[in-house]
N, C-alpha and C positions, 0 to 999 in steps of 0.2 A: 687795633693797635696794640702790639705784644709788648713794648717797653716804652717807659715813660722817659723823654728825651730830659738831657740838663737843664733845669730852668734858668739857671743862672747866665747861661749864653744867648737866651732867647730874648728878642725885642718884644715890646710892648704888642705889638701887632700880631706877631707868631703867637704870644701868651693867649691874646684873644681868639685866634685862629684854632687854639689847642682846646682851649674851654668850649667853644661851639661844638667842635667835633665830639669832645667827651658827652656833651649835654644831648647832642643828637642821638649819639650811640646810647646813654643812658634811657632816653625815650624810647627806642626802638626796643630795648630789652623789657621796659614796662609794659609795652604792647603784648609781647610774646608772651610775657609771664601772666597776663591777664588772660590770653586766650587758654593758656596752658592751665591756669586754676580753674576756669570755667568747663574745660575738658574732664578735668578731675572731678569736679563735682557732678556732671553727667554721668559720669562712670560709676562713681559711688552709689548715686541714685538708682541706676540701672541694676547695681549689684544689689541692693535691697529689695528691689522689686520681685514677688515671686515670678519664677520662670513658666513659661507656658507649658501646660500640660493638655492631655485629651479630658481633663476634668474642667479646667477653666477656659478652653479655648476650641476652636473648630480642628485642632490637629488629630490625625487618626490615632485609634487605640494602639495600633502597631508601633508609634513612635514612644509610647510609654516607658520608662525606665524600669527595668525588671529587678526586683529586689533580689540580693544574694540568699541563697539557701545554704543552711548550713550541713555539712555531709552528716551522714546517719552515725550516731555514735555505736561503737559495738555494744550488742547486748550481753547481758552477764551470762545468758545461756551458751553464746559460742565460747566463752572461756572455761566453761564447766566440762567440756569434752574431754575424756581421757581421765577423768576424776573417777574415783572407787563408786561403782554402780552406773558409771554412763555408758553410753552406748560406745561402741568401738570406734576408733577415728574413720574407717571407711564406711561407716553407716552414715546416711546423710537423712536429715529430717524430711518427712514427706511434705512437699508444699508445690504450688504451681510454679511454673519458670516466671521468674521476673526480677526486680530488686531483692537483696538480702531481705528476709524476715516478711515479705509481702509477696504483693504479685495479683495475678487474676484468680478470684475465687474459682475453685472447681464447681463443676455443674454438679448438680445435686442428682439428676437423672440423666445420664449420658445416653445415648441412643444405640451404643455400642461400646464394649470394653475389650480391649487387647491387652493381654497377661504374657509379659515377656520375660522368661526366665532362661538363665544360662543352663545348658544341661550337661557341659563339658568344662573343664578348666581352660581358659584361652592360653595358658602356659605351657601344662604339662599333660593335657588331653585327660586328665583323671575325670571320671564321672561325679557329677554333683547331686546329691539329693535336696529334696525340699527344706530339710533340717539345716543345710549348709548356707541356705539362702535368707538375706534380710531385703526388705523393701528399700529400693534406692531412691525412688522418686515416682510421683504421680502427677501428670499434667493433662491436659485436655487440647485435642487439635480440633478446631472448627473449620467447617467447608459450608459453603451454600450449596445446596441441590441443584442440580440443572433444572434451568426455568425454561419452561416453553408454554406457549398458549393451549389451553384447553378446548378444542374445538368441538362444538356439539352441531352435527348436521341434522337440520329438521325436514323430514317429508311430510308434507301436510296435504292429505286429500281431500277431495271434494265429492259428493256422489249426488245424483238425481234421483228423486223418489219415484219408483215406477207407480207408484198409486197417484200422487198429486202433480208429479213432475218437477216440484220445487228443488232446487240446489241446496244442499245442507254442506257447510264447510267445517271441517273439522276444527276444533279449539285447540289450543296449543298452551303448555304452562306458562306461567307468568316470567317474563323476563325473556322469552323465546319468541316475541312476536316478531312478524316481519319488519324490515328497515335497515337500521344501522348494523352491520355484523359485529360492531364492538360492544360488549356488554358493560353493566354497570362497574365491574371492578375495574375495568380498562380507563372508563370515564372518569372514575374516582382518583385512580392513580395519576392520569393525565392533568385534571384539575389540580391535584396537589402539586405535583411539579412545576406546573407552570405558574400558579400563583402563591406556593409555599416557597418555591426556590427559584422564581424568575428566570426558568429555562425558557428559550425562545423557541418558537414552532419547528424550527429547522433541527437545532439541538434534541429537541423534544422527540421528532419522529426517528433521528439517528438512534438517541437513546433506545427507545421501546424496540427498535429492531436490532440493536447490537446486543444489549442486555438480557431483553426478553424473548428474543426471537419473533417478534411482532412486526408484520410488513403493513406499516399505515402513512399515509400520505399527510402532507402538512394540513391539506384540506379538509382531509377527514378528521384532524386533531382539532381543528377549528370549529368543525361539525359539532364535535363531542363537547367542546366548552360551551357553545352557544345553547345546546340542549341543557347542559349542567344550568345554565344561568336561567333558562325558562323553569327548570324542576325547583330552583331556589327561591324564585319569586314569591312562592307561598309563605315560606320561613321568613323572607325580609318583611313581608307584610305582616306577619304574626310578630316579630320583633319590634314594628314600628307602633304596633297596637299596644303593647306593653310598655313602649316608651311614652306614648302619650298619656297613659293615666298614671304615670309616676309622679309622687309628688316632688322629687328632687331629679332633674337631670343636667349632667356635665356636658359641657361640648367645647370644642376647639376646632380652629380651621388653619390649613397650611397651604401652600401652594403645592402643585403635583405637576409631572410631566406627562402627558398621554399622546402617545402617537407622534411625538415631536413637537406637541404644543404644548403652551401653559395652561395649566387649568387650575381649579379650585377643589379641595378636597376639605369636607367636615365629618366629624366624628360626635356621635351622639350616643352617651351610654348612662345607664344605672347600675345598680348592684348586681343585675343578672343578664342583661343584653347590651350588646354593642353594635351599632349601624354606623357605616362608612358611606359617604355620598361624595360624588366626584361629578363634578359640573364645568363645562367650558368657561364661565365666568361667574362671578356674583350676581350679576343682572338675571342669569337664567335659573338661578335658585330661587323659588318661590316661598320654601319651606313647608308646603302642603303635601310634597310627594314623598 
């Protein structure tokens, strides 16, 4: 109702109808106002509630808001150039490439050193002596050496004794015994990449081939890891023995996924050793192994 009609010309029935319409409209406005007040209270409560961050929720760390960084203030040394006794404007302070006033530290013992000196002026071809030159800058260039497997081929002989007819087999150095062609360094690297960086068998086989030039199948990788597990069993038992005689042992449990199935993981540690135990279920863990 935009305009109030003239009340003098209305009958009692029309006035009653008008009052009823106004009362119904006022009730509707009250209900709308109540809903709006409730929503405003909810929004104010939500605004006062601390926002979700990786510290107080399960949000990933990448969603955290990064703080603003202040631009580096110019140092007093930069303004001193050109002053009496200072280096000429064309001389640059010796430092590694990077941000002003910083960067990567120069290696104290480089494998090789390259000295580049201008022999003639780039503008007029005038010969330049060492006295005319000042050091412009010094920096490092790093490269990885070519990586390839070191192959040791073993020729092992045996001989039959002409006196007693017994056969003697030549001993070989430790680490060169027959069996898997892959040595302990490859086994250690495969174990580290598999369990330290969670690289799959397929990708691990490709990585060893593409980066190290080592042809190795996924099955061979699996064999290396199984052998590493066998070699580590003694160390695990040693850690368990040290745990059992400890006065205080801290422990915790959590769920774990193993080969696509739910399992349980326990951790036991003291001040010097830590042991992780994974079992298919809580029932299968007796606590004695």
